[in-house]
N, C-alpha and C positions, 0 to 999 in steps of 0.2 A: 740692815735696818729696813723698816717698812714705812711707807707713807700711805695714810688712809684718808680719803676725802669723803665727806658726807654731805649730801645734797639737801635742798630745802625740805623735802618730804621727810627726811630723817631727823630734821631739826624743828618739826612743826609744832611740838608741844612738849610739856614737861615729861610726859610718858615716853615719847619717842626719844627725847634727849637721854633719858635714863637708860633706854635700850642701847643707844649708841655708846654710852659710857661703859656699859657692860661688855660690849664687843671690843672696845678699845683696850680695856683693862685685861680682858682675857688674852688678847694678842700681846700685850706688854709682858706677860709671863714668859713668852718665848723669845722675844727680841725687842730691841729698842723700837719705839713707834713715834712717828710724827703724824699730826692730824691737820687737815685743812677743812674748814667748815664754810658752808654757804649761809646766807641769811635764812631765817625761818620762812617756811613756805608762805608765799604771797606777800611778804613784806616789801621786797623791792618794787613790786608793782604798786603797792599802796603808797610807798614813798614818792614814786614818780608821779602818781595820780595826784597826790597832795600838792606836790610842787607845781604841777600843771594848773590845778585849781587856784592855787595862791597867785600864780602869774596872771590869771584871768580875773583876779579880784573876787573870787568866790570864797566866802567865809567858811564853807563846809570843809576846807582843808584842815581846819582845827579838829573837826570830828574824826577825820581820817587819821590825823596824827594821834589823837587820844586813843583811838581803837588800837593802833599799833603799839603805843606806849603801854597801854594796859595789858596787852598780850605778853610783853616781855616782863612786866612787873608781876603778873600772875605766875609766869614760869619761875621767876626768882623766888617768890614766896612759897610756891609748891616744892621746889627742889631743895630749898634750904630752911624748911619749916622748923627743923631741930637745931639749927645753928644761928638763930637770929640774935643771940646775945654774944656771939663770938666776935673777936676783932677781925677775923677773916671775913665774916659776913658784912660787917660794917664797911670794910674796904671795898668789897665787891658791890654792895649797894650804892656806895658813893660813886664808883666808876660808871655804873649803869645810869644813875641819875644825871651825872655830868654829861654823858653822851646824849641823853634825852633832852636836857636843857639846851645843849648846843644845837641839836637838831631843830628844836622848836624855834630857837632864835633865827636859824637860817631860813626856815619857812616863813616866819614873820617878816624877815627882810625881803624875801621874794614878793610877798603880798604887798608890802609898802612900795616896792619899786615897780610892781606889776610886770616883772620880767624875770625869766629864769635862763640865764646864760648856760651854754653847755658845760662850762666848768662848774657852775653851781649845781647843775643836775648831777654831775658825777660825784660831787662832794656829798650831796644829799643821798644819792643811791647807795653809797658805800656804808651808810650807818647800819644797814641791815646786817652785814657781815661783822661789823665791829661789835654790835650788841650780842649777836649769837656767839661770837668768839669769846667775849668776856664771860658770858653765862656758862659756856661749855668748859672753858678752862677752869672756872670756879667749881663746876660740878666734878670734874676729874680730881681736883685738888682735895676733895673730901676723902679720897681713897688713895691717891698717889700724887707725888709732887708733879705739878703741871703749871704752865704759865702761858699767858696770852701774847701772841706776836702779831703786831700790825704790819702787814706786808708793804704798806706805803713806806718808801725809803729803801725797801729791799728789791721790789720789782719796779724797774724804771721803764717809763714809756715816753713816747713823743707827746705832743700837746693836742693830739686829735681826740678831743674829749668825747665821751660816750662810746667810743670804739677805738681806743688808743692802741698803737702798735708797740710791742715790747722791744726794748733795746737789749738784745740777748747778752752780748759780751759784758756790758756793765752790770746787768742784772745777775748774771752768774758770778761775777766778781764780788758783788755785794753779798749775795747769799752765802758764798763760800767763806768770806771774811766773818760774817755773822756765825757761821757754823763752827769755825775755828774757835771763836770765843765761847760758844755754847759747849763744845766738847771739853774745854778747860774748866768751865765753871759749873755747868748744870747738866752734864751728860746723862744723869739718871732721870731727869725730868722729862715730861711729855710736853713738847711745844704745840700750841694750838694756833695755826696760822689762819688769817682771814683769806678767803678766796675772792676772786672777782675784782678786788681793788688794788691799785698801784699808785704811783705818783710820777710826776715829771722830775727831772734832775733838780729843779729849783723848789720842789716840795709841794706842788699843787696836786690835789687828788684827781686821779683818773680811774676809769674802769676799762676793762678789756673785752667788753661785749657782754650782752645778756647770756646767762648760763656759762660765764667765763670762769667759774670756780674750778671746773675740770682742767682748764688750761693753766690756771694758777698752780694746781697740784702737779701737773706734768712739768712745768717750769721748775718748781722747787725740787721735785724728785730727780729731774735730770741734773740740775746744778749740784745737788748733794749726793749724787750717785747712789741712790737707795737701791735696795735689792729688787723691790717691786712697788708699783703704785696700785692701790686698790680704790676703785670708784664705787662707793656704796650708795645705792639708790633704792627705788621702790619696785624694781623688777628683778627677775632672777638672772638676767644677763642680757646679751644681745640676741634678739630673736631673729629667726629666719625671715620674718616679715612682721608687719605691725599686728600684734595679737588682737587689737581692737577691731581689725578689719578681717583678718584671716584666722578663722577658728582653729586651724590645725598648725598654726605657727608654733615653733619650738625654740628652745634656747640652743644656740650654736655653741658647742663646747670650746672651740678654738677658732681664731681668726689670725691672719697675718696682719701686720700693720697696714699694708696696702689695701687689703680687703676692707678692713675697718674704716680706713679713711675714705674709700670710695662710698661705702654705705652711709657714712656720716655726711659726706658731701651731697649725696642724693636723697637726703631727707630723714635718715634714721635718727631718732631723737635721743637715743641713750647717751651719745657722746657729742661734745662740742667739736666742730669740724677741725679746729686747730690743735686739739689736745694731743694727738698722737705724734706730731712731727718732732718735738723735742725728745720724746721717749724713743722713737725710732732712731734718731740720730745718735743716741747714747746707749742703744741696745738694752733698754730697760722694759721689762714686760709690764703689762697692765692687766688687771683683773676687774671685771665688772661683777659686783656682788649685790645681794638684796638685804637691806637692813632688817626687813621684816621676815626674812627667811634665811638666816645666816648660814644654815647648814647646806643650802643649795650650792652646787658646784660652781655656778657662775660661768663667765666666758673669759678665757685667757687670750690675750692679744700679744703677740710676740713676733720676732723676726721669722721664726720657722715653727711650723706646727710640730708638736711632739708626737701626735698620734694621727693616724690616717682617718679622716672623716669621709667615709666612702659612700654615704647615702646618695650624694650627688656631686657632680663637678662644680656646681654652684654653691656658694656659701650663704647668700641672702638675697632677698628681693626688697626693694624699697621704692619710694615714689616721692615726687614733689608736685603738689597741686598748685592751683592758682597761677597757672602759666599762660602765656600767650605765644603763639608761634608766628614769627615774622618771616615772610618768604620774599626773596627777590627773584624775579624771572627776567632774564635778558634775552635779546634776540641774537646776540653773537657771543661767542666764547670770551672774547677780550673784555666785554662789558662786565661780566661777572667776576672774572679773574682780578680785575682792578677794583671791583666793588668790595671784596672781602676785607682788604686792608682798611679801606675807608670806613666800613661799617664798624669795625672794632675800635678804630681810633675815635670815631664819633661817640660811640656808646661809652667808652672808657672815660672820655673827657666829661661826659655827663654823669659819671659815677653809677653806671648801670651795668650790672653783672650779667654775663651771658652764661647760661647753664648748659646749653646744648647747641651743637652746630652739625649740620648735615649738608653736604655739597654733592650735587650730581657729578658723575665722572666726566660728563661733557662740559662741566663748568658753566652751564647755561642757567643754573638755578642754585640758590643758597637759602637754607632755612636755619633760623636760630630761635631759641626759646628764652624768654625773659619773664620776670615776675610781672603779673598783670597790673599791679599797682604802679609799675614803672612805665606802662604803655603810653599814657599821655605825653610824658616827657620824651620817651623814645620816639614817638611819632613826630613830635615837634622838631627834634634835633636831626632826625634822619631825613625828613622832608626838606629841611633847610639845606642839609649837606648834599642832597641829590636833587635839588630843585631843577637844575637844567635837564638832567636825564629823565626825570619824571615828566617834565613839560613836553619833551619831544618823544615821549613813549619809548625811549630806548630801554628803560627798565620799568617793570611793574612791581609795585610793593603791595603784598597781601597780608592781612592780619587774620588770625584765627584765635579768638579768646576761648576761655573755658576749657583749657587743655591741661594735661598733666604729663610728667615724665615718669615712666616706669623703667627701673634699672635692675638688671640682674648682675650680681657680682660674684666672682670666685676665681681664685688662682687656678683651680683645677680645670677651668674652661679652656685654658690655653692649649691649642693644638688638638682639641677634641672636636671632631666633626659632628654636625647636626644640632649644636646648641641653639643657634639662631632659628633653625627650622622648627625645633620643638617649641620655642617661644612663639613663633609666628603661627604655628598650627594650633596651639592651645587657644590663642585669641581668635583666629580665623574661624575655628569651629563654632564659636558663639557669635559670629558676626561683628566682632569688634575691629573697627578699621584702624589701621596704623597710619598716622599722618607723616611721620618722619622716623628715620632710623640712624643710629650712630654706634660705632664700635671703637673703643679705645685701642690705641696702638699696642698696648700691653696684652690685649685680648682678655683682660680681667673684667671687662664691663661691656654689656650690650644695653643700649638705651633706646627707648621708643617713646614717641609722643602720641597720645591718644586723647579722646574726649574725657574730661575729668569726671563726667557723670558715670563713666564706666569703671571708676577706680576700684570699688569693692570687687566687682566681677573679674576685672583684669588681674588683680593681685591674687585672688583665690585660684583663678585658672592657671596662672603661671606657677604659683606655688605648688599646686597639685601636680603639674607636669614635671617639676624638677624634684620635689621632695616627698610626695605622698607615697607611703609604703602600700597603701590600699588603692584599689581601683574603686572609684566612687560612682554612684548612680542614684539620682533622686527620682522617685516614682510619682507621677501624677495619674491617679486612678479615677476614671469616670465610669460609673456603673458598679454598684456593690450588691448586686442581686446574687443569684446562685453562683455564677462563675467568679464574679468580683469578690463576693464574700468568702468563697473558698480560697481564692488567691490571698486574701488578707490573712487567713489562718496559716497558709504556707509561709508567708512572710514572717509572721510572728514566730513560727517554729524554726525557721532556717536562718534568720538574720544573724544571730550570735555565732552560729557555726560557720557561716560564710565569712564573718569578720575575722575569725581566726585563720582563714585561708587567704586573707588579703582582699576580700570583697566587701565594700561598705555600701549597703543599700539603706536608703532613707525614704520613708513615705512622706513626700513633700506636701501632697494635696490629695484629697479624695472628695468625690461628689456623687450624689444620686440625682434623681430628676428634680428634686426640690431644694436640697440644701448642699452646701459645700464647706469644706474645712481646709484651711491653708495654714501651715506652720513650717517655716524654714528650718526650725530646730528639729523637726521630725514629729510625726504623728504615731501614736501607739496603735499598731495594727489590730491588737486584741480588742480595743475599745472603740475603734473607728466607726464600725457599722452602727453601734448603739448611739454614739455621739451624733451621728448624722440624722438620727430620728428626732433629735431635740432641737429646740430653737437656740438655747443657751450654748455659746461656744462655737456656733456655726453661723454662716450667712446664707442668704438666698442664692440659689444656684445661678450663676451668671458666667457663661463661658468666656466672654470678653475679659472679665476681671480675673478669671482663672488663668487665661493665657498671659495677661499683663503681669500677673504675679510671677509666673514662670519666667517671662522675659527678663524681669528685674531681679531674679534670684541670684544669690551669691553661691548657692550650692549647685554645682554643675558637674557633669552634664545631667540632663533630665530626659526621662522617657515618658511619653504620653501613652498610657495603657487604656485602650477603649474596650471595655467589657460590655458594651451595649450592642443592640442590633439597629442602631439609629442611622438612617440615611442622612438626616440633617447634620449630624455630627461629622459624618464623612465629608460633607461639603465644606467643613471648616478645617479639614486637614492642612490645606495650604497655610492657614494662619498659624496652626500649631507648629508646622515646619519652620516658618519664618521666625517664630519666637525662639528657635534654637533647640527644639525637642525632636528626639527620635520617636518612632511610633511602633508599638507592639499591640496587636489586636486579634481577637478571634472573629471580629465583625467582617463578614464577607463582602459587604456592600461596596467597599472601595475598589476591590479587585474585579468587580463586574460592572463598573461604570461604563457607559458608552465609550468606545475606543478613543475619541478625541479627548474626553475628560480624563480617561485613564492615563493616556500618554502624557497629558499635561501634569497630572499628579506625580507620575514617576519622574518627570523632568524636574519637578520641584525638589524631590528627594536628592536627585543628582546635583542640582545647582547649589543647594545648601549643604551638601555632603552629610545627609542624614540617613540613618538606617530605617528600613521598613521591614518588620518581621511579622509574619502572619502564618506561621507553621500550622496553627490550629484551624485555619480556614478549610482544610481538607483532612478529615480523619482525626480531628481533635488532637489527642496526644500522640498519634501515630506519625512516624517520620516519612510521610508521603512526599510532601513538597521538597524536603531536603534530599530525599533519595533521587527524585527527578533531577534536581539541580546537580547532584554529584554524578549521576550518569552522564548528563550533558557535558559537565566540566571534564569528565574523563574521555570525551570524544565518542561516546556511544550515540546511537541513533534510535529514537523511540518510534516503534512501529504502531503499537496499539496499547491503549490503557482501557481496562474494563474493571468495574468493581461495584460492589454493594456499598454505596457511599452514604446512605442514610441510616443512622442507628435506629431510628424509630421504625422505618420500613423494614429493616433487617429483623427487628424484634417481631413485628407483625407477621411476617411470612415464615418465621421460624416456628411460631405458635399457631398459625392458622392451618389446621389439619382437617377441617370439615366437620368436626364434632360440634363446634360452635360456629355460628354465623360470623362472617368477617366483621360485621357491625358490632357484634358482642365482644369479639377479641379487641377491636379498636377501642370500645368504651372502657374495657378493663385496663387496657394499656394507658389510656388517659388518666384513669383513676390511680394508676401506679406512678403517675408523674413523668411518664416517658414520652409524652407528646407536647407540642406547643399548646397553649391555652385553647387555641382553635385548631383542632387536628386536621382541618382541611388544608392548612399550610403544609403539613407533612405529606398528605396524600396528593397534593398538587404536583409533586416532583420538582418544584422550583429549587429546593435546596440542593438536590442532586445536579440540576442544570447549572447552578452557580458554581458548584465544585468542578464540573466539567470545563466550564469557561476558564476558571482559575488555572486548572492544569494545562488547558490548551494555550493560554497566554504564557505560561511558564516555559513551554517548549517552542514558543515563538509564533504561534498561530494568532492572527488578529481576529479572534472569535468574539461575537456578541451573544447575548442571551437569546436574542431572536433567531440566532442560527441553530439553536438546539431544538431538536424535535422531542417534545415532551408528552408523555402519556399521563394525563391527569386522571387519577383514580376516583375523582368526584364527578358524578354526572353533571351536565351543564345546569340542569334545573336546581341543583343543590348548592351551587357555588356562591350565590349572592345572599345578601342579608346577614343579620347578626347571628352568630353561632349560639345555639341552645341545645339542650339534651334531646329535643324533638328531632334533631338531625339524625340520631341513631335509628329512630323508628322509620323515618323516611328512607334512610340509607339501606335498611334491611330489605327493602323491596327489590333491591338490585343484587341480592345474594345469588340468584340463579346464574348471573353472568360470571361472578367471581368463582362460584362453585364449579362451573363448567371448565374454567381455566385450570383449576386445581385438579379436577378429575383427568383432564387431558395430560397434565404433567405426570400424574401418578401412573397412567397407562404406559407412558413412554419411559418410565423409570427415571423421571426427572424431578427436580424441585422447582418451586416457583420463587423467583427472586426479582426484586426491583433493581435493575442494573443500569448503570451509566456507562456508556461506551464512547471512546474517542478513537477514531480510526480514519485514515486517509483524509484528514482535514475536516471530518464531519463528526457531529456529536448527537447522541440519542440517549434519552432517559425513559425507561419503561419496563413493563413486566416481560420477563423472558423465562423460558423453560431451560433449566440448567441441568445437564447430566450429573449424576451422583459423583462421577469421577473428576469433575471440573473443580478447580480451587474455590470458585465462588459458591459451591454447594456446601462447603464446610464451615458455615457460619453458626455461631451459637449466640443465643440471646440477642443483644444489640450490637454484635460484632460488625465492624467494617472489614472488608477484605478487598484488596486491590491487586490485580494481576497486571504486571507491566511487561510487555513483549518488546524486546529490542534486538538490534543486530547481534549482540552478545548473549542475549537471553531469548533465543528463538525456540529452541526445542522445549525448554522448560521455562515458563515466565517467572520473573522475580515477583514473589508474593509477599505482601505486607498485610498482616491480619492482627486484629485486636479490638478492644473496646473503642468504639469510634464516636461515642456520645456520652454526655453526662458532665456535670459540673466538676467532678473530681479530676477526670482525665483532661478536660479542656483547661482547667486552671493550671494543671501540671504542665500542659503544653505552653501556656502563656508564660509561666514561671521559667520554663526552659528557654524560651525566647529572650526573656529578660537577662538570664545568665549568659546566653549566647552573645547578647549585645555587650555585656561587660567584657567578654573576651575580645570582641571586635575593637572596642575602644582602645586607643594607644596608651592612655593613662587616665 
């Protein structure tokens, strides 16, 4: 036989009650069924509120009572609209009205006495189950023999009203005696038991704690030795974490009793903490099912898992918030060792539960976690108990409120190395400090105390570390011009394909110089650029607010992608790093900062364990910097680097053949969109110098931009002022100098190239005559070509050549860095 328990959400209305009846009747076709019901949703709270108001002399208790009574009478009328003339209906209506009258009289009595004793509160609170039990038994009876069973007199407790303890031997005896009579007289019927309520041996009504209907079901199921107990609620089962906080939480198919009890104890809200003990003791499995999705598999809780759940050694993550961490710090070992016993005795006497304990191996310190609402009482009793020690400063007592416990639970963790490390690393990566740590002796639980304000971030991080099948990365994109816009197109094209490979990219935020868009659920890359052009749906660009949003994001980790050429933004990189973001950028300004500032920035990356990827700083999409790093990592020594490092200058000297003036070739190149808006920036050679400095620093040289000898192709008198087309007319006057250099090259069977050279600790950028046989001579269009001479590549340099400029190849390089970062991240 099967026992099915239905919670308040399942009994919330006539519609849901009918759904529950259909589930019960379908099950009854296969085997005998027993049912336990909770009060209708919200009714117990309404009853206790009404009692509280009545005790305070507030007349509005009557309105609360009437609202609750009307709720049940409306259900009665709706469910039995076709049976109102039957004797069956008359009997049911009489029972419901009798209960309502009794309840009203009790409330009126409380109002007259201006007092609600705990025993009265229990009696009043129990009317919710009694009313729903009568209603539901009547509903079943329309289709199948059923009857209502009041568990008062069957479940026996002590007289600790509002949270009574069940006397198990006597309760089991009474339930089995009842069952024996039931099997003889009504075994084909469906009994509908009340949950939550019980009674003392002398017949006074008690309750076994809020949400105690689960516990009632477990007690009845264990006493009657049912095949299985099903807890029907409004979720598909026990989740790996709170789905309201962790987006990727999933239903765990199986749990052991111990795992489920640990999760329940540490805050998982699906099961009452005491529910599983009687079932475990009698080896009865429990299944958590969803009334509103009855075909869902649910979660099976039993002594042993029948299938191997191999996604993770952990089974679930949960948390308890509104905690305070109390810590004792003693000067000598003996002071703390004697303190532990006294602390627990003192708190136990004050009825204060300790949820967490951590003690240093030296025994000089002790930390415990209690509910924050117990803090005033705990402070009072502890300061009294340790008055002498505190007075003489032998022990120091510290309080830290606003804390929470995060617990990861799983039988599979036992004996598996690295579990704690993975948990700590996932939190440490995002700067979440751990206040205290504890691990159960069974190795089924690791618990941490952290700031409660970090709850969502912490749970998502730990869940990703242990359960995520995908590697996740959120992108914060600043700059949606040529490179950034092309990157958005690549994201749009590749995100679905990457997801199939286990990489989950999400565009968390995007900004241009005026507007920004932030959405933790993800921004559509296809429409992002157009949206940023509008006021609606965006906000004014504010880097501080953007960084703050990233710092508080639950979708982690994040990468800051800087597709600007802004020096100001580079100076804010430390704030970006401290907010927990990695950085990917084609912006060269960071890597050519003055050495003190550069070293300080790199130190920030190391201190916060963040990645800085800038492959596109040299050669756009070409693997220049990664090749240099690989050579050095392999033990090679770099002797010389020389290359055509500017795509614009490469293009100019590939097409300047003397048939047109250099000024005309430059003007046409600008019209083709292959120069900066002010082409003097390209001609200055500063871009080549920056790339030389970046490569020099990669190989360990402390080079500054001022150390690079730069040949500026713009005469001194043309460098100042705002750029205009008149520049080309004035620049043409210097054609004779450029033409002479070209003619000299051609006479020597050479080609003219603007080359950057790094050799013997020195760097130079300028025009050179390159023999036709040299690797730098073989450029086409805007190719970059870099020749690297090393100890191992002395006879023939290692050559890297390809398109070294343009939004497509640069965006591709940035995208490659984003993917490289995904591979670097541990989870």
